[in-house]
Backbone as JSON, one array per atom type, in Angstrom:
{
  "sequence": "MDNKKVAEILKKCELFDELSDRELQPIVDLGRIEKFKAGDTILEQGSLGTKIYILSKGQVSLERKVDIGDTSKARVTVFVLKESPNRRLMGCWSSLVGEQHVQMCSAVCDKPTEVVSMPCADLRAIMLKHSGIRVKILEKLVLLLRDRIDSSYGAFETL",
  "N": [[-116.15, 1.37, -77.92], [-114.5, 3.69, -78.16], [-116.47, 5.61, -78.87], [-117.92, 5.96, -76.51], [-116.0, 7.16, -74.86], [-115.45, 9.45, -76.38], [-117.95, 10.72, -76.22], [-118.04, 11.31, -73.44], [-115.95, 13.19, -73.28], [-116.84, 15.24, -75.02], [-119.15, 16.1, -73.69], [-118.03, 17.52, -71.65], [-117.05, 19.71, -72.86], [-117.45, 23.11, -73.42], [-118.75, 24.0, -75.74], [-120.51, 22.01, -76.45], [-121.96, 21.29, -74.19], [-124.63, 21.87, -73.59], [-126.2, 20.23, -75.09], [-128.54, 17.56, -75.48], [-128.32, 14.0, -74.81], [-129.34, 12.66, -77.03], [-129.19, 14.66, -79.02], [-126.46, 15.01, -79.05], [-125.42, 12.61, -80.02], [-125.07, 12.23, -82.97], [-122.89, 13.9, -83.33], [-120.97, 12.82, -81.67], [-120.48, 10.51, -83.14], [-118.94, 11.54, -85.18], [-116.54, 12.14, -83.98], [-113.08, 11.54, -83.39], [-110.48, 10.05, -81.59], [-107.33, 11.36, -81.18], [-103.86, 10.97, -80.72], [-100.91, 12.58, -79.6], [-97.39, 13.21, -79.45], [-95.07, 14.84, -77.21], [-93.93, 17.87, -78.51], [-95.02, 17.47, -81.02], [-96.89, 18.91, -83.72], [-100.16, 19.96, -83.87], [-101.8, 21.62, -85.41], [-101.01, 24.04, -87.94], [-99.98, 27.4, -88.12], [-101.39, 29.52, -90.54], [-102.25, 27.5, -92.2], [-105.03, 25.94, -93.87], [-107.86, 25.41, -92.02], [-109.51, 22.41, -91.24], [-110.54, 20.81, -89.34], [-112.02, 20.57, -86.09], [-110.9, 20.69, -82.76], [-110.85, 19.17, -79.55], [-109.39, 19.46, -76.51], [-108.38, 16.78, -74.58], [-106.53, 15.39, -72.91], [-103.36, 16.35, -71.59], [-101.2, 19.02, -72.71], [-101.16, 21.98, -74.61], [-99.47, 24.4, -76.47], [-100.41, 27.42, -77.9], [-99.01, 28.97, -80.51], [-97.59, 31.76, -82.17], [-96.14, 32.93, -85.13], [-94.05, 35.7, -85.47], [-92.84, 38.71, -86.95], [-89.62, 39.96, -86.34], [-87.95, 41.77, -87.32], [-86.33, 42.69, -90.42], [-85.62, 40.25, -91.63], [-85.96, 38.29, -89.77], [-87.77, 35.97, -87.74], [-89.87, 35.09, -84.99], [-91.22, 32.77, -82.61], [-94.03, 33.15, -80.65], [-95.59, 32.37, -77.67], [-98.98, 32.46, -77.3], [-101.06, 31.49, -75.85], [-101.73, 28.92, -73.48], [-103.13, 25.81, -73.49], [-104.44, 23.8, -71.08], [-104.91, 20.62, -69.52], [-108.03, 20.18, -68.02], [-111.01, 20.13, -65.93], [-113.05, 21.17, -67.56], [-113.26, 20.88, -70.98], [-111.18, 22.21, -73.51], [-111.62, 24.03, -76.52], [-110.24, 24.08, -79.79], [-109.12, 25.14, -83.01], [-110.74, 25.23, -86.2], [-113.12, 27.03, -85.77], [-114.59, 29.01, -87.16], [-115.43, 27.81, -89.44], [-117.75, 26.63, -88.75], [-119.69, 28.47, -89.18], [-119.77, 28.63, -91.84], [-117.56, 29.77, -93.12], [-114.3, 29.76, -94.61], [-111.42, 28.84, -92.78], [-108.42, 30.11, -91.81], [-105.69, 29.06, -90.01], [-104.76, 30.85, -87.17], [-102.79, 30.53, -85.36], [-100.18, 28.21, -84.43], [-100.56, 24.97, -83.05], [-98.89, 23.39, -80.63], [-97.77, 20.52, -79.04], [-96.96, 20.37, -75.66], [-96.51, 18.3, -73.99], [-97.22, 14.72, -73.87], [-100.28, 14.35, -75.53], [-103.83, 14.23, -75.89], [-106.56, 14.46, -78.06], [-109.94, 15.08, -79.12], [-110.98, 14.95, -82.37], [-112.76, 16.34, -85.14], [-114.21, 16.57, -88.39], [-114.86, 19.77, -89.59], [-116.65, 20.42, -91.67], [-118.42, 18.27, -91.65], [-119.52, 18.49, -89.1], [-120.76, 20.96, -89.38], [-122.67, 20.25, -91.31], [-124.37, 18.6, -89.8], [-125.3, 20.53, -88.03], [-126.73, 22.19, -89.8], [-128.74, 20.5, -90.58], [-130.16, 20.02, -88.25], [-131.88, 22.21, -86.55], [-132.21, 22.86, -83.83], [-129.88, 21.9, -82.59], [-128.05, 23.47, -83.97], [-128.68, 26.1, -83.1], [-128.09, 25.93, -80.33], [-125.32, 25.33, -80.36], [-124.25, 27.54, -81.78], [-124.98, 29.66, -80.09], [-123.38, 29.05, -77.87], [-120.9, 29.29, -79.1], [-120.76, 32.04, -79.62], [-120.62, 33.0, -76.98], [-118.19, 31.84, -76.16], [-116.41, 33.15, -77.88], [-116.78, 35.78, -77.04], [-115.69, 35.61, -74.46], [-113.04, 35.04, -75.11], [-112.3, 37.35, -76.46], [-112.58, 39.21, -74.38], [-110.51, 38.25, -72.69], [-108.34, 38.79, -74.31], [-108.36, 41.6, -74.41], [-107.81, 42.03, -71.72], [-105.2, 41.07, -71.64], [-103.91, 42.99, -73.21], [-104.1, 45.18, -71.52], [-102.24, 44.6, -69.59], [-99.84, 45.02, -70.76]],
  "CA": [[-115.41, 1.89, -76.78], [-114.11, 5.08, -78.41], [-117.64, 6.48, -78.86], [-118.26, 6.28, -75.12], [-115.0, 8.11, -74.4], [-115.69, 10.7, -77.13], [-119.14, 11.34, -75.62], [-117.66, 11.88, -72.14], [-115.12, 14.37, -73.51], [-117.67, 16.29, -75.61], [-120.06, 16.62, -72.67], [-117.26, 18.43, -70.8], [-116.64, 20.85, -73.68], [-118.46, 24.16, -73.32], [-119.49, 24.14, -76.99], [-121.51, 20.95, -76.58], [-122.5, 20.87, -72.9], [-126.08, 22.09, -73.5], [-126.89, 19.27, -75.94], [-129.02, 16.33, -74.86], [-127.62, 12.81, -75.32], [-129.86, 12.41, -78.37], [-128.62, 15.66, -79.92], [-125.0, 14.84, -79.1], [-125.0, 11.35, -80.64], [-124.47, 12.32, -84.31], [-121.62, 14.59, -83.2], [-120.08, 11.8, -81.12], [-120.12, 9.61, -84.23], [-117.91, 12.2, -85.99], [-115.33, 12.33, -83.2], [-111.97, 10.58, -83.4], [-109.44, 10.35, -80.62], [-105.99, 11.42, -81.75], [-102.81, 11.1, -79.71], [-99.72, 13.27, -80.07], [-96.24, 13.21, -78.54], [-94.51, 16.16, -76.91], [-93.23, 18.44, -79.66], [-95.84, 17.34, -82.23], [-97.75, 20.03, -84.08], [-101.52, 19.53, -84.22], [-102.19, 22.46, -86.53], [-99.95, 24.98, -88.28], [-100.39, 28.76, -88.47], [-101.45, 29.79, -91.98], [-102.87, 26.4, -92.94], [-106.49, 25.96, -93.93], [-108.41, 24.54, -90.99], [-110.57, 21.51, -91.67], [-111.01, 20.06, -88.18], [-112.14, 21.2, -84.79], [-110.24, 19.84, -81.78], [-111.18, 19.37, -78.15], [-108.32, 18.92, -75.7], [-108.82, 15.82, -73.59], [-105.43, 15.2, -71.96], [-102.1, 16.93, -71.98], [-101.03, 20.47, -72.73], [-100.85, 22.48, -75.95], [-99.19, 25.84, -76.57], [-100.78, 28.1, -79.14], [-97.86, 29.81, -80.84], [-97.74, 32.61, -83.35], [-94.91, 33.45, -85.72], [-94.09, 37.15, -85.6], [-91.64, 39.33, -87.51], [-88.85, 40.74, -85.37], [-86.97, 42.5, -88.12], [-86.5, 42.5, -91.86], [-85.46, 38.86, -92.06], [-86.05, 37.37, -88.64], [-89.08, 35.64, -87.19], [-89.85, 34.42, -83.69], [-92.49, 32.15, -82.21], [-94.48, 33.67, -79.37], [-96.72, 31.62, -77.11], [-100.08, 33.39, -77.0], [-101.97, 30.87, -74.89], [-101.44, 27.52, -73.18], [-104.31, 25.03, -73.14], [-104.06, 22.75, -70.12], [-105.94, 19.66, -69.14], [-108.86, 20.68, -66.92], [-112.33, 19.47, -65.95], [-113.77, 21.64, -68.75], [-112.41, 20.64, -72.14], [-110.97, 23.41, -74.32], [-111.83, 23.94, -77.95], [-109.3, 24.78, -80.66], [-109.26, 24.76, -84.4], [-111.39, 26.1, -87.19], [-114.49, 27.31, -85.36], [-115.33, 29.84, -88.11], [-116.03, 26.91, -90.44], [-119.09, 26.28, -88.29], [-120.6, 29.46, -89.72], [-119.68, 28.59, -93.3], [-116.41, 30.5, -93.63], [-113.02, 29.07, -94.54], [-110.67, 29.29, -91.61], [-106.96, 29.99, -91.85], [-105.23, 28.97, -88.63], [-104.08, 32.06, -86.72], [-101.68, 30.08, -84.52], [-99.83, 26.8, -84.46], [-100.82, 24.28, -81.79], [-97.75, 22.5, -80.42], [-97.92, 19.76, -77.79], [-95.9, 20.53, -74.67], [-96.32, 16.97, -73.41], [-98.15, 13.82, -74.56], [-101.59, 15.01, -75.6], [-104.93, 13.52, -76.54], [-107.65, 15.34, -78.45], [-111.0, 14.57, -79.99], [-111.04, 15.76, -83.57], [-113.88, 16.05, -86.05], [-114.23, 17.45, -89.56], [-115.78, 20.91, -89.46], [-117.71, 20.35, -92.68], [-119.41, 17.28, -91.21], [-120.24, 19.08, -87.96], [-121.64, 22.0, -89.94], [-123.79, 19.56, -91.97], [-125.3, 18.21, -88.73], [-125.93, 21.76, -87.54], [-127.69, 22.66, -90.79], [-129.86, 19.54, -90.62], [-130.88, 20.04, -86.97], [-131.87, 23.61, -86.13], [-132.04, 22.95, -82.38], [-128.45, 21.73, -82.34], [-127.37, 24.65, -84.53], [-128.9, 27.25, -82.21], [-127.35, 25.73, -79.08], [-123.88, 25.42, -80.62], [-123.9, 28.91, -82.16], [-125.06, 30.48, -78.89], [-122.18, 28.77, -77.1], [-119.76, 29.84, -79.83], [-120.76, 33.49, -79.36], [-120.13, 33.22, -75.62], [-116.76, 31.51, -76.15], [-115.68, 34.24, -78.54], [-116.83, 36.94, -76.14], [-114.72, 35.38, -73.4], [-111.69, 35.14, -75.68], [-112.05, 38.78, -76.72], [-112.35, 39.8, -73.06], [-109.18, 37.89, -72.19], [-107.36, 39.51, -75.14], [-108.32, 42.96, -73.9], [-107.11, 41.97, -70.45], [-103.77, 40.92, -71.93], [-103.43, 44.3, -73.67], [-104.0, 46.08, -70.39], [-101.07, 44.27, -68.78], [-98.61, 45.35, -71.5]],
  "C": [[-115.04, 3.35, -76.97], [-115.31, 6.02, -78.36], [-118.03, 6.9, -77.45], [-117.29, 7.33, -74.58], [-115.18, 9.46, -75.08], [-116.88, 11.44, -76.51], [-118.81, 12.0, -74.29], [-116.86, 13.17, -72.32], [-115.98, 15.52, -74.05], [-118.63, 16.9, -74.6], [-119.36, 17.61, -71.75], [-116.78, 19.66, -71.56], [-117.78, 21.86, -73.71], [-119.31, 24.29, -74.59], [-120.65, 23.16, -77.09], [-122.26, 20.63, -75.3], [-124.01, 21.1, -72.72], [-126.89, 21.07, -74.32], [-127.35, 18.06, -75.14], [-128.22, 15.16, -75.44], [-128.06, 12.5, -76.75], [-129.27, 13.38, -79.39], [-127.12, 15.45, -80.11], [-124.56, 13.62, -79.92], [-124.43, 11.48, -82.06], [-123.11, 13.02, -84.31], [-120.56, 13.63, -82.64], [-119.59, 10.88, -82.24], [-119.04, 10.2, -85.15], [-116.54, 12.19, -85.31], [-114.34, 11.18, -83.31], [-110.96, 11.0, -82.36], [-108.1, 10.28, -81.33], [-105.0, 11.65, -80.62], [-101.57, 11.7, -80.34], [-98.63, 13.18, -79.0], [-95.83, 14.66, -78.27], [-93.7, 16.62, -78.12], [-94.0, 18.32, -80.97], [-96.66, 18.59, -82.45], [-99.1, 19.49, -84.52], [-102.03, 20.32, -85.42], [-101.15, 23.56, -86.7], [-100.54, 26.33, -88.68], [-100.34, 28.93, -89.99], [-102.08, 28.68, -92.79], [-104.39, 26.55, -92.91], [-107.03, 24.95, -92.93], [-109.56, 23.7, -91.52], [-111.17, 20.73, -90.5], [-111.15, 20.99, -86.98], [-111.56, 20.2, -83.79], [-110.71, 20.21, -80.38], [-110.09, 18.69, -77.33], [-108.9, 18.0, -74.63], [-107.78, 15.64, -72.49], [-104.2, 15.91, -72.49], [-102.08, 18.45, -71.91], [-100.55, 20.9, -74.11], [-100.58, 23.98, -75.86], [-99.65, 26.34, -77.92], [-99.7, 29.13, -79.4], [-98.12, 30.56, -82.13], [-96.38, 33.07, -83.82], [-95.07, 34.95, -85.88], [-92.77, 37.63, -86.2], [-90.94, 40.12, -86.42], [-87.74, 41.52, -86.08], [-87.21, 42.19, -89.59], [-86.46, 41.03, -92.27], [-85.66, 37.84, -90.95], [-87.5, 37.17, -88.2], [-88.87, 34.97, -85.84], [-91.2, 33.76, -83.48], [-92.81, 32.65, -80.81], [-95.66, 32.82, -78.9], [-97.79, 32.62, -76.71], [-101.07, 32.81, -75.99], [-101.52, 29.43, -74.67], [-102.74, 26.85, -72.75], [-103.86, 23.88, -72.27], [-105.25, 21.84, -69.87], [-106.7, 20.21, -67.94], [-110.2, 19.96, -66.97], [-113.19, 19.9, -67.15], [-112.83, 21.54, -69.94], [-112.37, 21.87, -73.02], [-111.08, 23.09, -75.8], [-110.71, 24.66, -78.68], [-109.54, 24.33, -82.09], [-110.13, 25.73, -85.16], [-112.85, 26.37, -86.89], [-115.26, 28.14, -86.39], [-115.94, 29.01, -89.24], [-117.45, 26.52, -90.04], [-120.13, 27.29, -88.75], [-120.42, 29.62, -91.23], [-118.53, 29.35, -93.91], [-115.17, 29.61, -93.61], [-112.23, 29.66, -93.38], [-109.19, 29.05, -91.83], [-106.48, 30.06, -90.41], [-104.41, 30.2, -88.26], [-102.86, 31.75, -85.87], [-101.34, 28.64, -84.87], [-100.17, 26.23, -83.09], [-99.76, 23.2, -81.63], [-97.9, 21.82, -79.06], [-96.71, 19.95, -76.89], [-95.56, 19.21, -74.0], [-97.27, 16.02, -74.14], [-99.59, 14.34, -74.41], [-102.59, 14.14, -76.34], [-106.03, 14.52, -76.84], [-108.75, 14.51, -79.11], [-111.04, 15.51, -81.18], [-112.28, 15.38, -84.37], [-113.82, 17.03, -87.21], [-115.28, 18.54, -89.4], [-116.93, 20.83, -90.45], [-118.8, 19.38, -92.26], [-120.21, 17.79, -90.01], [-121.2, 20.15, -88.45], [-122.86, 21.36, -90.62], [-124.83, 19.11, -90.94], [-126.03, 19.44, -88.21], [-126.98, 22.28, -88.51], [-128.93, 21.78, -90.84], [-130.75, 19.65, -89.39], [-130.82, 21.45, -86.38], [-131.68, 23.77, -84.62], [-130.58, 22.82, -81.97], [-127.7, 22.98, -82.79], [-127.49, 25.84, -83.59], [-128.06, 27.11, -80.94], [-125.85, 25.9, -79.29], [-123.48, 26.86, -80.95], [-124.0, 29.86, -80.98], [-123.82, 30.29, -78.03], [-120.95, 29.38, -77.77], [-119.64, 31.35, -79.61], [-120.2, 33.77, -77.97], [-118.64, 32.91, -75.5], [-115.94, 32.63, -76.77], [-115.68, 35.5, -77.69], [-115.79, 36.8, -75.04], [-113.29, 35.51, -73.9], [-111.34, 36.59, -76.0], [-111.78, 39.49, -75.4], [-110.94, 39.49, -72.55], [-108.09, 38.57, -73.02], [-107.25, 40.95, -74.69], [-107.57, 43.02, -72.57], [-105.61, 41.84, -70.65], [-103.17, 42.24, -72.39], [-103.21, 45.25, -72.5], [-102.79, 45.81, -69.52], [-99.76, 44.61, -69.48], [-98.03, 46.66, -71.06]]
}
């Protein structure tokens, strides 16, 4: 039952939407549905990322701790991931290219949230074994990063 739901969620995620059902199946087998309550932290800024997450239901704020003086820190919301027809990716994407990933933000659930999680190392192993899958995922990753950089520049322009 969970595999069918995981497959439906992954097909709606931009990172995986170009994969055929055959290509997607080993990735589906990695996926686990995790549920969180409002206020739960999915990942913590500064921690070593080991999983990639795809938002299925709910809402998650990406928060960053910032210094506001010699001894004070504040949490600033840098982005809010909301439930939408296209599923949003979060987590340690740089692990997909063989680099360790230190989380740049914390992901805190604003309301009850459901995600599909999978170990990055296992996803990377599938990508290394299947060059067609690797090419499709890495092409999508480049486009996702381009879009995130564009939106960051847009945010700077509004300051």
